[in-house]
C-alpha positions in Angstrom: -7.9 -22.6 -96.8 -11.3 -23.6 -98.1 -12.8 -20.3 -97.0 -10.3 -18.5 -99.2 -11.2 -20.5 -102.3 -14.9 -20.0 -101.5 -14.4 -16.2 -101.3 -12.4 -16.2 -104.5 -15.1 -18.0 -106.4 -18.1 -16.2 -104.9 -16.9 -12.6 -104.8 -17.5 -11.7 -108.5 -21.2 -11.1 -109.1 -22.9 -12.1 -112.3 -22.8 -9.0 -114.5 -23.4 -8.5 -118.2 -20.3 -9.0 -120.4 -18.5 -5.9 -121.7 -20.1 -4.4 -124.8 -18.3 -5.1 -128.2 -17.0 -1.5 -128.4 -15.4 -1.8 -125.0 -13.8 -5.2 -125.9 -12.3 -3.7 -129.1 -11.0 -0.7 -127.2 -9.5 -3.0 -124.5 -7.6 -4.9 -127.3 -6.3 -1.5 -128.6 -5.0 -0.6 -125.2 -3.3 -4.0 -124.9 -1.6 -3.4 -128.2 -0.5 0.0 -126.9 1.0 -1.7 -123.9 2.9 -4.2 -126.1 4.4 -1.3 -128.3 5.2 0.6 -125.1 7.1 -2.3 -123.7 9.1 -2.5 -126.9 9.7 1.2 -126.8 11.0 1.2 -123.3 13.4 -1.8 -124.1 14.7 -0.1 -127.2 15.1 3.1 -125.2 17.1 1.2 -122.7 19.3 -0.2 -125.5 19.9 3.3 -126.6 21.1 4.3 -123.2 23.2 1.2 -122.5 24.9 1.4 -125.9 25.4 5.2 -125.7 23.5 5.7 -129.0 21.3 8.5 -127.9 23.4 11.3 -129.4 24.1 9.4 -132.7 21.4 11.6 -134.3 22.1 15.0 -132.8 19.1 16.6 -134.4 15.5 16.4 -133.2 12.8 15.8 -134.4 14.0 15.9 -138.0 17.5 14.9 -139.3 19.5 17.7 -140.9 21.5 16.7 -144.0 22.4 20.2 -145.1 26.1 21.0 -145.7 25.6 24.8 -145.5 23.9 26.3 -142.5 22.0 28.6 -144.9 20.4 25.6 -146.6 17.7 23.3 -145.2 17.6 19.6 -145.9 15.5 18.2 -143.1 14.0 14.7 -143.3 12.4 12.0 -141.3 14.1 9.3 -143.5 17.5 7.7 -142.7 20.6 8.4 -144.8 20.1 7.2 -148.4 23.7 7.6 -149.7 27.3 7.8 -148.7 27.2 11.6 -148.6 24.4 11.7 -146.1 26.1 9.1 -143.9 29.2 11.2 -143.9 27.2 14.2 -143.0 25.7 12.3 -140.0 29.2 11.2 -139.0 30.7 14.7 -139.3 27.9 16.3 -137.2 28.1 13.6 -134.6 31.9 14.1 -134.1 31.6 17.9 -134.2 28.6 18.3 -131.9 29.0 15.3 -129.6 32.4 13.7 -129.6 34.5 16.9 -129.8 32.7 18.7 -126.8 33.4 15.6 -124.7 37.1 16.0 -125.6 37.2 12.4 -126.9 40.2 11.8 -129.2 38.9 8.8 -131.0 37.3 9.2 -134.4 34.6 6.6 -134.7 34.6 4.5 -137.9 31.5 4.9 -140.1 30.4 1.4 -139.3 30.2 2.3 -135.6 28.3 5.5 -136.4 25.8 3.5 -138.6 25.2 1.0 -135.8 24.5 3.6 -133.2 22.4 5.6 -135.7 20.1 2.6 -136.4 19.6 1.9 -132.7 18.5 5.5 -132.1 16.5 5.6 -135.3 14.7 2.4 -134.3 13.8 4.1 -131.0 12.3 7.1 -132.8 10.5 4.8 -135.3 8.8 2.8 -132.5 7.9 6.0 -130.8 6.3 7.3 -134.0 4.4 4.0 -134.4 3.1 4.3 -130.9 2.1 7.9 -131.5 -0.1 6.8 -134.5 -1.7 4.0 -132.6 -2.3 6.3 -129.6 -4.0 8.8 -131.8 -6.3 6.1 -133.2 -7.3 5.2 -129.6 -7.9 8.8 -128.7 -10.3 9.2 -131.6 -12.2 6.0 -130.6 -12.6 7.2 -127.1 -13.8 10.7 -128.1 -16.4 9.2 -130.4 -17.8 7.0 -127.6 -19.7 8.9 -124.8 -19.6 5.9 -122.4 -15.8 5.5 -122.9 -15.3 9.2 -122.4 -17.2 9.0 -119.1 -15.2 6.0 -117.9 -11.6 6.9 -118.9 -11.8 10.4 -120.3 -9.9 12.1 -117.5 -7.2 9.4 -117.5 -6.8 9.7 -121.2 -6.4 13.5 -120.9 -3.8 12.9 -118.1 -1.9 10.4 -120.4 -1.9 12.9 -123.2 -0.3 15.5 -120.9 2.3 13.0 -119.7 3.0 11.9 -123.3 3.6 15.6 -124.4 5.9 16.0 -121.4 7.7 12.8 -122.4 8.2 14.0 -126.0 9.4 17.4 -124.8 11.9 15.7 -122.4 13.1 13.4 -125.2 13.9 16.4 -127.4 15.6 18.2 -124.4 17.7 15.1 -123.8 18.9 15.0 -127.4 19.5 18.7 -127.8 21.2 19.3 -124.4 23.5 16.2 -124.5 21.6 14.1 -121.9 22.3 15.3 -118.3 21.7 12.3 -115.9 18.8 14.1 -114.2 16.9 14.6 -117.4 17.6 11.1 -118.7 16.3 9.6 -115.4 13.2 11.8 -115.5 12.7 10.8 -119.1 12.7 7.1 -118.1 10.5 7.6 -115.0 7.9 9.6 -117.1 7.8 6.7 -119.5 6.9 4.3 -116.6 4.2 6.7 -115.4 2.8 6.8 -118.9 2.8 3.0 -119.0 0.9 2.9 -115.6 -1.8 5.2 -117.0 -2.3 3.1 -120.2 -2.4 -0.1 -118.1 -4.9 1.3 -115.6 -7.2 2.3 -118.4 -6.9 -1.2 -120.0 -7.7 -2.8 -116.6 -10.7 -0.5 -116.1 -12.0 -1.4 -119.6 -11.5 -5.1 -119.0 -14.2 -4.9 -116.3 -17.9 -4.5 -117.2 -19.3 -1.1 -116.3 -21.8 -2.8 -113.9 -19.1 -4.6 -112.0 -19.3 -4.1 -108.2 -16.8 -1.6 -106.8 -16.1 -0.9 -103.1 -17.6 2.3 -101.6 -14.1 3.2 -100.6 -10.7 1.8 -101.2 -9.6 -0.8 -98.7 -6.8 0.2 -96.3 -4.5 -2.4 -97.9 -4.5 -0.4 -101.1 -2.4 2.2 -99.3 0.4 -0.4 -98.9 0.0 -1.4 -102.6 0.4 2.3 -103.6 3.4 2.6 -101.3 5.1 -0.4 -102.9 4.4 0.9 -106.4 5.8 4.3 -105.7 8.9 2.9 -104.1 9.4 0.8 -107.2 9.1 3.9 -109.3 11.7 5.7 -107.2 14.1 2.7 -107.7 13.5 3.0 -111.4 14.5 6.7 -111.2 17.6 5.8 -109.3 18.4 3.1 -111.9 18.2 5.7 -114.7 20.9 7.8 -112.9 23.1 4.7 -112.6 22.6 3.9 -116.3 23.5 7.4 -117.5 26.5 8.0 -115.2 27.9 4.5 -115.8 28.1 3.9 -112.0 27.3 0.2 -112.5 30.7 -0.3 -114.3 32.6 0.2 -111.0 32.7 -1.6 -107.6 31.6 -4.8 -109.2 31.5 -6.9 -106.0 28.8 -7.9 -103.6 27.9 -7.0 -100.8 31.1 -5.1 -100.4 31.8 -2.1 -102.6 35.1 -3.1 -104.1 37.6 -5.8 -103.3 37.9 -5.8 -99.5 36.0 -2.6 -99.5 33.3 -1.6 -96.9 29.6 -2.5 -97.3 28.8 1.0 -96.2 31.4 3.5 -97.4 32.3 6.5 -95.3 30.6 9.8 -95.6 33.8 11.4 -97.0 33.9 8.8 -99.7 30.2 9.1 -100.6 29.9 12.9 -100.5 32.9 14.3 -102.5 31.1 17.3 -104.1 29.7 20.5 -102.8 26.9 21.4 -102.3 25.9 18.0 -100.9 23.0 17.3 -103.3 25.2 17.2 -106.3 26.6 13.9 -105.1 23.3 12.1 -105.8 23.9 12.8 -109.5 27.7 13.1 -109.7 29.3 10.9 -107.0 29.4 7.5 -108.7 30.0 5.7 -105.4 26.9 7.3 -103.8 24.8 6.8 -107.0 25.5 3.0 -107.0 25.3 2.7 -103.2 21.8 4.2 -103.0 20.5 2.1 -106.0 21.9 -1.2 -104.7 20.4 -0.8 -101.2 17.1 1.0 -102.0 16.2 -2.3 -103.8 15.8 -3.9 -100.4 13.5 -1.2 -99.2 11.3 -2.1 -102.2 11.7 -5.8 -101.3 10.4 -5.2 -97.8 7.5 -3.2 -99.0 6.5 -5.9 -101.5 6.9 -8.6 -98.9 4.6 -6.7 -96.5 2.1 -6.3 -99.3 2.2 -10.0 -100.2 1.9 -11.0 -96.5 -1.2 -8.7 -96.1 -2.9 -10.1 -99.2 -2.0 -13.7 -99.3 -4.9 -14.8 -97.0 -7.4 -12.2 -98.3 -10.1 -12.7 -100.9 -8.7 -11.9 -104.3 -10.0 -12.5 -107.8 -8.3 -15.3 -109.7 -6.3 -12.8 -111.7 -5.4 -10.9 -108.6 -4.1 -14.0 -106.9 -1.9 -14.9 -109.9 -0.7 -11.3 -110.0 0.3 -11.6 -106.3 2.3 -14.7 -106.9 4.0 -13.2 -109.9 4.9 -10.0 -107.9 6.5 -12.2 -105.2 8.5 -14.1 -107.7 9.6 -11.2 -109.9 10.8 -8.9 -107.1 13.2 -11.6 -105.9 14.3 -12.5 -109.4 14.9 -8.8 -110.1 17.1 -8.3 -107.1 19.2 -11.4 -107.9 19.4 -10.3 -111.5 20.6 -6.9 -110.4 23.4 -8.4 -108.3 24.5 -10.6 -111.2 24.4 -7.6 -113.6 26.6 -5.6 -111.2 29.0 -8.5 -110.7 29.3 -8.7 -114.5 29.8 -4.9 -114.9 26.5 -4.4 -116.7 26.8 -6.2 -120.1 24.2 -5.0 -122.6 22.2 -8.2 -122.4 21.9 -8.3 -118.7 21.3 -4.5 -118.5 18.4 -4.7 -120.9 17.0 -7.8 -119.2 17.2 -5.9 -115.8 15.3 -3.0 -117.3 12.7 -5.3 -118.8 12.2 -7.1 -115.5 11.8 -3.8 -113.7 9.1 -2.8 -116.2 7.3 -6.2 -115.7 7.5 -5.8 -111.9 6.1 -2.2 -112.1 3.2 -3.3 -114.3 2.4 -6.2 -111.9 2.4 -3.8 -109.0 0.0 -1.4 -110.9 -2.3 -4.4 -111.6 -2.2 -5.5 -108.0 -2.9 -1.9 -106.8 -5.9 -1.8 -109.2 -7.1 -5.1 -107.7 -7.0 -3.7 -104.2 -8.8 -0.5 -105.3 -11.6 -2.3 -107.1 -12.2 -5.5 -105.2 -15.3 -5.1 -103.1 -14.6 -8.4 -101.3 -11.4 -6.9 -99.8 -13.3 -4.0 -98.2 -16.0 -6.5 -96.9 -13.2 -8.6 -95.4 -11.8 -5.5 -93.7 -15.2 -4.6 -92.3 -15.7 -8.1 -91.0 -12.3 -8.1 -89.4 -13.0 -4.7 -87.7 -16.4 -6.0 -86.5 -14.8 -9.1 -85.0 -12.1 -7.1 -83.3 -14.7 -4.7 -81.9 -16.8 -7.6 -80.6 -13.7 -9.3 -79.0 -12.7 -6.0 -77.3 -16.3 -5.6 -76.0 -16.2 -9.1 -74.6 -12.8 -8.5 -73.0 -14.0 -5.3 -71.4 -17.1 -7.0 -70.1 -15.0 -9.8 -68.6 -12.6 -7.3 -67.0 -15.5 -5.3 -65.5 -17.1 -8.5 -64.2 -13.8 -9.5 -62.6 -13.5 -6.1 -61.0 -16.9 -6.4 -59.4 -16.3 -9.9 -58.1 -13.0 -8.9 -56.5 
C-alpha cells in the first residue's frame, strides 16, 4: 500500500506552472463545460416533456398569418395574437398529423414553448461563448499547436449537431435522429473536456512515449457508455420506459428474457431496434450491465496502479457513479419515468461519461502507468527465464 502512495506522490515531475494565457483559456473551457451540461439537461427536459415540436419553425419563429408575408423573429411571442399564431401552427403542423384529437389549452402551449425556447436560448449562449474561445485559440500560436486539430474537430461536430437539431425539428423527430442528436452532444462534450484537461497540464509535463495498454480498456468502457446513451435516447423518444415497469421481469409475471417472437414483431428485423418497444427497452436495460462489467474491469486494473491524485479520485467516482446510475435506472423504470427521475438519470449518465473521459485521459497521459507496465513485463520475463532455466536444469539431472 505504501508503494502505491509513494508512486502517486513521486510520479509528477516538477515542471513550470501553466502560463497565464493557458490558465485563462482553461477557465473558458470549464465555463463551456458548465453551459454544455445545462444545455444537455434542458434538452433532456425538452424530450421528456414532449416540448420539442412546440416551436415548429427553425431557426427563426414564423409569426406570419399569410404565407406570402414574412414575420420571422428570434424573440418569443409579445402579444396574444402571436401566441395564438404559435398555437395554431403547433396544432396544424404537429398535433393534426399525429391524429391527436385533443386541442391543447394555450397555457399548455406556452409551457412547452418556454421549455423549447430555453433550450434554444442556452444553445445560443453556448454558441457565443464558443466563438469567443475559438478566437482566443486562433490568436495564440501555442494554443493552436496544442489543441488546434481538436478545436477544428469540435467545430465540425458542433455544425453537425446544429444541422441535426434543425432536422429533428423540421422532420418531426424520428427516434433515430433524436438519439443521434443526443449522442453527438455527448461526443461534443468529450472533445471540450479533453481540451480542458490538456490545457490544465503544463506543456512541459511528461507524457508517455506510447499509450499504456490499460488505456484500451478505458476507451472500451467509454465507448460502451456512449452506446448505452444512444440506446437511452431511443427509449426516451419512443416512450418505451413507460411500459413493463417491473424488475427484473418484463411485466407482472413476465419473462426476464422475452421470446424472439415477442421482441421481433416487425419486418425487416432491424426495424425492431427502433420500433419494437419491448426490444428497445430490453436492450437498454441489459446493456447497462455490459457497461458495468467493463467499468468494473477497468477499476480492477487501475486500483493498484500509480495514478495522479486527480486520477485516483476520478477512479473512485467512476466506481460509485456507475453503480448509482444502474440503481437509479431501475428505480426510474419502476416509477414509469417521471420527469424528475428521467432528468436525473440523464444528468448522471452525463457525469459518468465525463468521468470516463477524464479517466481515459489519465491513462493516455500518465507516464508512470507505462513505466509500471514495463516493470511488470520485465519482471514477468525474468520469472519466465528463471523457470525455463530451472526446468532445463531438472531435465539434465534426470
